[in-house]
N, C-alpha and C positions, 0 to 999 in steps of 0.2 A: 506729088509730094510724098516723101517717104515718112509715114507717120511713126514708124518704129524708131527712126533716127531722132525724133523729138523726145523719146523716152530716156530715162537714165539708163546707163549701161547695164545695170543689174536686171532691167526689164526689157531691154532692146532685143535680146535674143529669144524672147517668147513670141511665138507666131500667133497673130490674130489681131485684127483691128476693128472688129464689129463693135457696136455700141456697148454690149454687155462686157466685153473684154476691156474696153476703154475705161469703164467704171471700175473694173478690177484693178487696173493699173493706178488710177487716181487714188483709190482707197488704200492700196498697198503703200504708195508713197506717203500718205498721211499717217497711217498707223505705224510705219517703220520709225518715225521720229521719236516715238515714245518707248517706254519699257513695259507697257501694259500687255497682258496676255491676249493672244490672237487665236481665234478658232476658225480654221479653214473648213468650209462645207462644200461638198460636191461628190459626185459619183466617182467610182474608180476610173483612173486614167484621164482625169480632167486637168491635171497639172498642179496639184496642190503642193507637191514638193518643190517645184520651180518657184512658186510664190513664197514658200517658206524661206528658201535660200535668198530670194530677192529682199525679203523683209530684213533678214540679217545683214545683207550687204549694203542696204540703204540706211541702216540704223547706226547710232553712235557706238554700237558694240561691234562694228564690222572688223575691228582689229582683234577681237576675241575669238574663241573657238565656236564653230558651228557643228553641232553633233545631232545625228538623227537616230532615233530608235523606233523600230516597227513593233508596236505593242502586240500586234496580232501574230507575230512570228515566233513568239516565245511562250513557254508555259508560265503560269503565275509565279512559281518559285524562282525560275530563272530570270524573269522580268524584274522581280523585286531586287535581286542581286545586281542585275544589269543597271538598274536605275540608281540604287542607293549604295551599292557596294557591300562588302562583307568583311568580317575579320576572320583570321585563321581559326579553324575549328568550329565555325558557326554551323556547318553541316558537314556531311561525310566527305564531300569532295573539295571542301574549302581548305586547301593546303597552305595558303598564304593570304595575307590581307589583299583586298582588291578595292580600288577606287571606282565608285559608280559614275554613271554618266552625268548626274547632277553636279558632282564635284568637278568632273572633267570640263563641263561647260561653264564653269564659274567665270563671270565677266563677259560671257557670250550668250549664245542662243541654243536652246535644246528643243528640237523638233520631235514631238511625240505623234507619230503617225498611227492611224487606226486606234485612236484613244478609246473608242467604244468597246474594244476588246478587253479592256482592263477590268479585273474582278473587283468586287466591293472592298476587300481588305486593302488592296493597293490604292483604290480610289480615296480611301480615308487618309493614307499617307501622302498622296499627291495633294489633297486638299490642304493638309497642314503645311506642305512646302509652299503652296501658293499664298497661304495666309501669313505664315510666320517666317518663311524662308529658312527653315531648319528641319532636320531629320536625324535619325540614327541609322548607322549602317546595320545590316543584318548581323545579329549576334553581339552587338555592342550597346553600351549604355551612354557613350559619349555623344553629345549633340554636335552636329556639324551645321554650320551656317553658310549659306551660299547666296550669291547674287547672280541668278540665272534667269534669263527671260524664257518663257514658255510659249511656243507656237504649237498648237495641237491641231490635228486634222481628223476628220471622220467622214466615212462614206455612208453613214447611217443617219437617220433623223433622230437626234439625241432626245428630243422631247418625247418621241414615241418610246425610246428606251427607258426614259424616266417613268412614263405611264405604266410600262410593263415591269417596273421595279428592277430593272437591270442596270440602271445608272443613277447615281445619287443626284437629287435635285440641286442640293447646295453646290456640288461640284460643277454641275452644268452651268449655273449662273456665274460661278467664279471663272470658268473657262470662256464663257460667251461675252466677254467684255467688248472685244472688237471683232465681230464676225465678218468674214469675207466669203461670199458665195461664188464658186467657180461653175459657170454654166456648162451643161452637157453639150457635146459636139452637135447633136441634132438641133439644138436651139441657136447655133451660130454657123449654119452651113455656108454663109457668105465667106467664111474663112477657109473653106475647104481647098480652093485652088492654090492658095498660098501655102497651106500646110502640105499638100500633096507635092508641090514643086520642091519645097524644102526637103522633104524626105527622099524624093527622087534624087536630088543632087547629093544628099548625104550618102545614100547607099550606092550610088553610081561611083562616087569617089572611093568608098570602102572596097568595092568589088572591081575597081580599075576598069570601068566600062563607060560608054557614052550615056548621058542621061536620056531616059525615055521621053517621048513626046506624048503627053496626056491627050487622049482622044475625047471628043465631045460625048460620045456614047458612054464611055467609062465614067466621066465626070457626072453625067446625068444619073447613072445608076448609083454612084456614091453619094450623090446629093439626096436621093430619096431613101437611102438606107438609114436606119435609126441609130446606128453606132452605140450599142449598149456598152462597149468597152472604151468608147470615147477616143481621144487622141492616141492613146497607147495602142488600141486596136487598129486604128488607121495606119500608124507607123509600121506595125507588123505586116499588114497586107501590102503596103507599098514596098517594103523590103522583099517580100515574097515575089512581087511582080518584077522587081529589078533582077532578081536572081533567076527567075523562070522564063523571062522574055527571050524569044528567039529573034525578034526583029527590033525595030527602033521605036515602035508604038506601045504605049500603055493602053492596051485594048481591054474590052469587057471580059474576054475569056481568061484574063490573068487574075480576075477576082474570084474569091471562093464562091461556091454555089449559093450559100445562104445570103450573100450580099447581092447576088444577081436575082434572088427570088426563086431559086430552084430547089430550096430546102428551107425548113423552118428557121426563122431568125433566132439566134441564141441570145436569150435575155441575160442582162448582167446580174450577177449574184447579189449585187448591192441593192437591187430593187426589193421593196417590201412586197411580200406575197399577199395580195388582197384581191377583191373582186375585179377591180379595174385592170390590174396587171395580168390577171389570169385571162380576162377577156381579150386583152391585147395579144397575149400569147396564142389564144385560140384563133383569133382572126388572122394573125401572121401565118399560122400553120395552114388555115383554110385557104388563104391566098396563094401560099407556096404550092399547094396541091393542084392549082389550076394551071392551064397552059399559057395564060396571058392574053388569049384572044376572045375570052368570054364577053358576052353582053348582058349576062344575067347574074353577075357576081353577087349583087345585093340579095337576090332571091335565094341563091345557093347557100350563102352563109347564114342568113336569117333562118332559113328552113332547118339547117343543121342545129342551130341553137334551139329553135322552137320544138323540134322533135325530142331533144334531150330534156327540155323543160317539162313537156307534157308527160314523157315517160317517167321522170323522177317524181313528179307530182302525183301521178297515178299510183306509184308504189307507196308514197307516203300516205295516200288516202285509201290504201288497200284495194285499189281498183274500182272504187265506187265513183261512177262518172258524175253524179250530181254534186258530190262533195268536191271532186276534182275541178269541175267547172266553176264552182263557187270560189274555190281557192285561187284559181287562175284569173277569175273575173271575166269569164267569157260565157257566151250562151252554150247550153248543153248540146244543141244541134250542131253548133260550130265545132265543139269538142269531138262529137261523134264523127264528123267528117274528117277531122284531123287524125283521129285514131285510125280510120280506114286508110287515109292517105299515107301515113307513115308506118302502117303495118304493126300497130301496137295493140291489136285485139287481145293478145295473150296477157297483156298487163291490165286489161279492163274486165269488169264483171257486169 
């Protein structure tokens, strides 16, 4: 049975039938019927713009305009003018009146991508539009009233941004009326074969060549890769494979070295830098440095971490072994053996 064919046309073109994506489709259909604000959550490349457009096309506003603004691509002053418009003479380069995106999207949907990039002054103006449906153009005192539905998206954890005082708490709750979470590709690897075949067909047609045949080895490698760039990253690598292939097979050698485990995995910039993600990066790097035939990978990587932990703690404790052992919670004799094993005598006193 073709599950995609059972979905509305606005969603049928989105690839993926795993349980997490099925929930995304169901939620999208439900929220589209209203005019309430929607917040799309997910890492870069998970398909938030596809869902934003589907919400518009499934809504009563489908006959109205659908307008997208990438808040992270513009400076604060340009973004303000882009969203709210300006009047002639409002600033140096304002040679004529300009209608903003809120006005242009009247009766339709305005998709605000990377909403987390918006500065505090603009957050205040956005909050007013969400509450009162009105604003003033830059350099004007006349109030403009609009009927525009907002769909916002973020690749950051907005609550963390609120805690770091980079995002207004009241705006967060105003945006987070109907949240939809887009799962990362690593959490829906069962969709990989269908996605890969879709992109193979797409780029074979664009390059006027026969579609490649996906090999089992290539699929196995792609299934174990963590895909920090998600579906967008996958699409790029499939296009690369179609262009670079000499034969008819999509083989492992057509994938970039870091996907094959031959160099460190490139972590997505949307990830929060904390102890957990730094450990993930360290382990990825450590594994990539190995040949793949080792039977002592656990010991190698644990020893690497242990050596650095002992070395750094010795420095913090000014080389005093008793204090270092206490801080680490290990026996002093054990510490002494480790210092000799890792050649850290110069750090100890």
